[in-house]
C-alpha positions in Angstrom: -71.4 37.8 -37.9 -70.1 34.3 -38.3 -72.6 31.4 -39.1 -74.6 30.4 -36.1 -73.5 27.3 -34.4 -75.0 25.0 -31.7 -73.0 25.0 -28.7 -73.5 22.7 -25.7 -72.0 24.1 -22.4 -71.6 21.4 -19.7 -71.2 22.8 -16.2 -70.1 20.4 -13.5 -69.9 20.6 -9.6 -67.1 22.8 -8.7 -66.9 26.2 -7.2 -65.5 27.5 -10.6 -69.1 26.8 -12.1 -69.8 30.6 -11.4 -67.2 31.4 -14.1 -69.3 29.2 -16.6 -71.9 32.1 -16.6 -69.4 34.2 -18.4 -68.6 31.4 -20.9 -72.4 31.1 -21.9 -72.8 35.1 -22.3 -69.9 35.2 -24.5 -71.1 32.4 -27.0 -74.6 34.0 -27.0 -73.1 37.5 -27.6 -71.2 35.9 -30.6 -74.6 34.8 -31.9 -74.7 31.2 -31.4 -77.5 28.9 -30.3 -76.3 27.8 -26.7 -77.7 24.9 -24.8 -76.4 24.5 -21.2 -76.3 20.9 -19.6 -75.4 21.1 -15.9 -75.0 18.3 -13.7 -77.1 17.9 -10.4 -73.9 19.2 -8.5 -73.4 22.0 -10.6 -76.7 23.6 -9.7 -75.5 23.8 -6.1 -73.2 26.5 -7.1 -75.1 28.2 -10.0 -79.0 28.5 -10.3 -80.9 27.0 -13.2 -83.1 30.1 -13.9 -79.7 32.1 -14.3 -78.7 29.5 -16.9 -82.0 29.6 -18.8 -82.0 33.4 -18.9 -78.5 33.7 -20.1 -78.6 30.8 -22.8 -82.1 31.7 -23.8 -82.9 28.1 -24.0 -84.7 25.6 -21.5 -82.1 23.9 -19.2 -82.5 20.4 -17.7 -80.5 17.8 -15.8 -82.6 14.9 -16.2 -82.2 12.0 -18.6 -86.1 11.5 -18.7 -87.3 14.9 -19.5 -88.6 15.1 -23.2 -88.2 11.4 -23.6 -90.1 11.5 -27.0 -87.5 13.8 -28.6 -84.6 11.4 -27.4 -83.0 14.5 -25.8 -80.1 12.5 -24.4 -79.0 11.6 -27.9 -80.4 14.3 -30.0 -78.7 17.3 -28.3 -75.3 15.7 -28.7 -76.0 14.9 -32.5 -77.1 18.6 -33.0 -74.1 20.1 -31.3 -71.2 21.7 -33.3 -69.1 22.0 -30.2 -69.3 20.8 -26.7 -67.5 22.8 -24.0 -67.4 21.6 -20.5 -66.4 24.2 -18.0 -65.5 23.7 -15.2 -64.5 20.1 -16.0 -63.8 18.4 -12.4 -61.5 15.5 -11.9 -64.5 13.3 -11.6 -66.0 14.5 -14.9 -62.6 14.1 -16.7 -62.6 10.5 -15.5 -66.1 9.7 -16.5 -65.5 11.1 -20.0 -62.2 9.2 -20.3 -63.9 6.0 -19.5 -67.1 6.7 -21.6 -69.5 6.7 -18.6 -72.9 8.2 -19.2 -74.9 8.2 -16.0 -76.4 11.7 -16.7 -77.5 14.0 -19.3 -74.0 15.5 -19.9 -72.4 12.2 -20.1 -74.8 10.8 -22.8 -74.7 14.1 -24.6 -70.9 13.8 -25.0 -71.0 10.0 -25.8 -73.5 10.6 -28.4 -71.8 13.5 -30.1 -69.0 13.6 -32.9 -68.5 17.4 -32.3 -65.1 18.8 -31.0 -65.0 18.6 -27.3 -63.3 21.3 -25.1 -62.8 20.7 -21.3 -61.7 23.6 -18.9 -60.2 21.7 -16.1 -60.7 22.9 -12.5 -59.7 21.2 -9.3 -57.3 21.2 -6.4 -53.5 20.9 -7.3 -53.3 17.7 -5.6 -56.0 16.2 -7.8 -54.7 17.7 -11.1 -51.2 16.1 -10.3 -52.6 12.8 -9.4 -51.4 10.1 -11.8 -54.9 8.9 -12.3 -56.0 12.3 -13.5 -52.9 12.8 -15.8 -53.7 9.4 -17.4 -57.1 10.4 -18.1 -56.0 13.8 -19.4 -53.5 11.8 -21.6 -56.3 9.5 -22.8 -58.6 12.5 -23.7 -55.7 14.1 -25.6 -54.8 11.2 -27.5 -58.7 11.3 -28.7 -58.3 14.9 -29.9 -60.0 16.5 -26.8 -59.0 20.2 -26.4 -57.9 21.4 -22.8 -57.9 25.0 -21.9 -56.1 25.4 -18.7 -55.8 24.7 -15.8 -54.0 27.8 -14.8 -51.6 28.4 -11.8 -53.0 30.8 -9.2 -55.2 30.9 -6.1 -57.7 28.0 -5.4 -60.4 27.8 -2.9 -59.2 28.6 0.6 -55.5 29.3 1.1 -54.0 27.0 -1.3 -52.5 27.9 -4.7 -51.1 26.0 -7.5 -52.1 24.4 -10.9 -55.9 23.6 -11.2 -57.6 27.1 -11.4 -60.0 27.3 -14.2 -59.0 29.4 -17.2 -61.1 32.8 -17.5 -64.3 32.8 -19.7 -62.5 34.9 -22.3 -59.7 32.3 -22.9 -62.2 29.3 -22.9 -64.5 31.1 -25.4 -61.8 32.2 -27.7 -60.1 28.8 -27.8 -63.5 27.2 -28.4 -64.5 29.6 -31.2 -61.2 29.4 -33.0 -61.9 25.5 -33.5 -65.3 26.4 -35.1 -64.4 29.3 -37.1 -60.9 29.1 -38.3 -58.7 26.6 -40.0 -55.6 25.7 -38.1 -53.1 27.5 -40.4 -55.3 30.7 -40.4 -55.2 30.7 -36.5 -51.4 30.3 -36.6 -50.8 33.1 -39.1 -49.6 36.2 -37.3 -52.9 38.2 -38.1 -52.0 38.5 -41.7 -54.6 37.2 -44.4 -53.4 34.2 -46.4 -52.5 34.7 -50.0 -54.0 32.4 -52.5 -50.5 31.5 -53.8 -49.1 30.5 -50.4 -48.5 26.8 -49.9 -50.1 25.3 -46.9 -47.8 24.8 -44.1 -45.9 21.3 -43.6 -47.7 19.6 -40.8 -44.6 17.9 -39.6 -45.4 18.2 -35.8 -48.9 16.6 -36.4 -50.5 15.3 -33.2 -47.5 16.0 -31.0 -47.9 17.9 -27.9 -45.6 21.0 -27.6 -45.1 23.2 -24.5 -43.6 26.6 -24.9 -42.7 29.1 -22.4 -42.8 32.9 -23.2 -42.4 36.4 -21.7 -40.6 37.5 -18.6 -40.9 36.7 -15.1 -41.5 39.2 -12.3 -40.3 38.8 -8.8 -42.1 40.9 -6.3 -40.3 43.2 -3.9 -43.6 44.7 -2.2 -47.2 44.9 -3.3 -46.2 47.5 -6.0 -42.6 46.7 -7.2 -40.7 43.9 -8.7 -37.5 42.6 -10.3 -38.1 41.9 -14.0 -36.8 41.9 -17.5 -37.7 43.6 -20.8 -38.8 40.3 -22.6 -42.0 40.9 -24.5 -42.9 37.3 -25.2 -42.8 37.8 -29.0 -40.3 35.0 -29.8 -42.2 32.5 -27.5 -45.5 33.4 -29.2 -44.0 33.0 -32.5 -42.8 29.5 -31.6 -46.4 28.9 -30.4 -48.0 29.8 -33.6 -45.3 28.3 -35.8 -45.9 24.8 -33.9 -49.7 25.3 -34.2 -49.4 25.9 -38.0 -47.3 22.7 -38.2 -50.0 20.6 -36.6 -48.9 20.4 -32.9 -51.2 20.7 -29.9 -49.6 23.7 -28.2 -49.6 24.9 -24.4 -48.1 28.1 -23.9 -46.9 29.1 -20.3 -47.0 32.8 -20.6 -45.3 35.5 -18.2 -46.4 39.0 -18.8 -46.8 39.0 -22.7 -46.9 42.4 -24.5 -50.4 43.5 -25.3 -51.8 42.6 -28.7 -50.0 39.0 -28.8 -53.2 37.0 -29.5 -52.9 33.2 -29.3 -56.2 31.8 -30.7 -56.3 28.1 -30.7 -53.5 27.7 -28.1 -53.9 26.8 -24.6 -52.4 29.4 -22.4 -51.3 29.2 -18.8 -50.6 32.7 -17.5 -47.8 33.0 -14.7 -46.2 35.6 -12.7 -43.0 34.5 -11.1 -40.2 32.0 -11.9 -41.5 29.7 -9.2 -45.0 29.9 -10.7 -43.5 29.2 -14.2 -41.7 26.3 -12.9 -44.8 24.7 -11.3 -46.8 25.3 -14.4 -44.4 23.8 -16.8 -43.6 20.8 -14.7 -47.5 20.2 -14.6 -47.6 19.9 -18.4 -44.2 18.8 -19.6 -44.5 15.1 -18.5 -47.0 14.6 -21.3 -45.3 16.9 -23.8 -43.2 15.5 -26.8 -41.2 18.8 -27.2 -40.7 21.6 -24.6 -39.3 25.0 -25.8 -38.1 27.2 -22.9 -38.2 30.6 -24.5 -39.2 32.6 -21.4 -36.6 34.9 -19.8 -36.7 33.5 -16.3 -35.4 35.5 -13.3 -32.3 33.8 -11.8 -32.8 35.4 -8.5 -35.7 36.6 -6.3 -35.9 38.6 -3.1 -35.4 36.4 0.0 -38.4 38.0 1.6 -41.3 40.2 0.2 -42.4 43.2 2.1 -46.1 43.2 3.0 -46.5 46.9 2.6 -44.8 49.2 0.1 -41.1 49.8 0.9 -40.6 53.5 1.9 -37.6 55.8 1.2 -37.7 57.3 4.7 -35.5 55.7 7.2 -33.5 53.6 4.6 -30.4 55.7 5.4 -29.8 56.8 1.9 -29.8 53.4 0.3 -31.5 50.0 0.3 -29.9 46.7 0.3 -31.7 43.6 -1.0 -30.9 40.1 -0.3 -31.5 37.8 -3.3 -31.8 33.9 -3.4 -31.4 31.7 -6.4 -34.7 30.6 -8.4 -35.0 27.0 -9.4 -33.0 26.0 -12.5 -36.3 25.1 -14.6 -34.3 23.9 -17.7 -31.8 21.8 -15.9 -34.9 20.2 -14.0 -36.6 19.4 -17.3 -33.6 17.6 -18.9 -33.0 15.7 -15.6 -36.7 14.4 -15.7 -36.7 14.0 -19.6 -38.5 10.8 -20.7 -37.3 8.8 -23.8 -37.9 10.6 -27.1 -38.8 13.9 -25.4 -36.8 16.8 -27.0 -36.2 19.8 -24.7 -35.0 23.2 -26.4 -33.3 25.9 -24.2 -32.6 29.6 -24.6 -29.2 31.4 -23.8 -29.6 35.3 -24.0 -26.2 37.0 -23.7 -24.8 40.3 -23.8 -21.5 39.0 -25.4 -19.7 41.7 -27.7 -18.2 39.1 -30.1 -19.5 36.0 -31.8 -16.6 33.9 -30.4 -17.7 35.1 -26.8 -21.3 34.5 -27.6 -20.4 30.9 -28.6 -18.3 30.4 -25.7 -21.2 31.2 -23.1 -23.5 29.3 -25.2 -21.3 26.0 -25.3 -20.7 26.6 -21.5 -24.6 26.7 -20.9 -25.3 23.8 -23.3 -22.8 21.7 -21.2 -24.5 22.7 -18.0 -28.1 22.4 -19.0 -27.9 19.4 -21.2 -30.8 20.4 -23.5 -31.1 18.7 -26.8 -30.8 22.1 -28.5 -29.8 25.5 -27.1 -30.7 28.7 -28.9 -28.2 31.4 -28.4 -28.8 35.1 -29.2 -27.5 38.6 -28.2 -29.8 40.7 -26.2 -29.0 44.4 -25.1 -30.3 47.9 -25.1 -31.8 47.4 -28.7 -31.3 43.7 -29.5 -33.3 40.9 -28.7 -36.0 41.8 -26.2 -39.1 43.7 -27.5 -38.0 43.7 -31.1 -39.6 41.8 -34.1 -36.4 40.2 -35.4 -33.8 38.1 -34.0 -30.5 36.5 -35.0 -29.7 33.2 -33.3 -27.2 30.3 -33.4 -28.6 26.8 -32.5 -26.2 24.6 -30.7 -26.5 20.7 -30.2 -26.0 19.3 -26.8 -22.4 18.9 -27.4 -21.9 22.5 -28.3 -21.6 22.0 -32.2 -23.6 24.6 -34.2 -26.5 22.9 -36.0 -28.1 26.0 -37.4 -28.2 29.7 -37.7 -31.3 32.0 -38.5 -32.0 35.7 -38.8 -35.0 37.5 -39.6 -38.5 37.6 -38.1 -39.2 35.9 -34.9 -41.5 33.7 -36.7 -38.8 32.8 -39.2 -36.5 32.1 -36.3 -39.1 29.7 -34.6 -39.6 27.9 -37.9 -35.8 27.4 -38.3 -35.5 26.0 -34.8 -38.6 23.7 -35.2 -36.9 22.5 -38.3 -34.1 21.1 -36.2 -36.5 19.7 -33.8 -38.1 17.7 -36.6 -34.7 16.6 -37.6 -33.8 15.3 -34.3 -37.1 13.2 -34.2 -35.7 11.4 -37.1 
């Protein structure tokens, strides 16, 4: 078992507070000393006896309990890690401005421990410029964000703002405590003593990466999809993390076993969800890598019940409509200094045809770099290796790479570093 750490779990007043119970249980199960600091509002959603029973420590919300021990300062100084889940828009604003009008605020302000926030709020609140400015401030200070996810919210609404699952939050938090960055980024292989440490040429940069393949539902049980495993996108995420970046991975149906400790993951299902998720995080990103295989079309209507073969007259006609062009939208909204990397997966039979298709796409999409590769029945999707040509925005070849998907990712990131000067 890993060395026992002191972890403070802050819980604030949102409906997602019930999920904090799972976070506490995972930390306790891992053998750590867990102290829960709820706000007054949080106790409207989850009971104090439950928090004490699970954490195995007394719980209080008052600044004036145990005054002799200077609890409002001592707990923060004792902490090895502070996790706030859920972190409401109000709490994020208070932390950004250093407000400390309750026990949680003073604990955070008095601590030098790593701080992890799991945001949870309505999409409109998350997208509000005030919230985004507060998030940017906290990211600049080294605070780690896990989520928010895109999905169902309270009531009938859906969008970005759903709190990450307890397993994701605990995994990201424990990765900060137990593993150095390079070890987290390694693809499961133990580091060799003779290996040089990775070059941290993306230090402090925010990198957003999409991975996997989207699925467009036909009915409750069927979908239109593709064979992307997500291996190339995850390789980019691991490589960027090893090079010092703060990484957000927008993940559509990754293959099992593609662990991403230390990386913020936003799971999505469809192209529309992926577009919304990328849009919500790309504005603050220094680099965006669109490695996901995104469906070009979706059904115009989705059946509410399973489509039956009976009565279809021997066939089925589907009316498809175009999905939004996510890469083109990103390049149109690109801010100065931001680098956007696109992908073009083609079934071209020859190198010349592959380059012709890639150059045409580069002209349309206007990405800074376009990674072009061949896919087919036995190439590209699902394999551990890849072969790519990297085009500049003007269609010129700036790099070629072949080998493991991690090696390909590092080769492309080398070009990103070169573009940054």
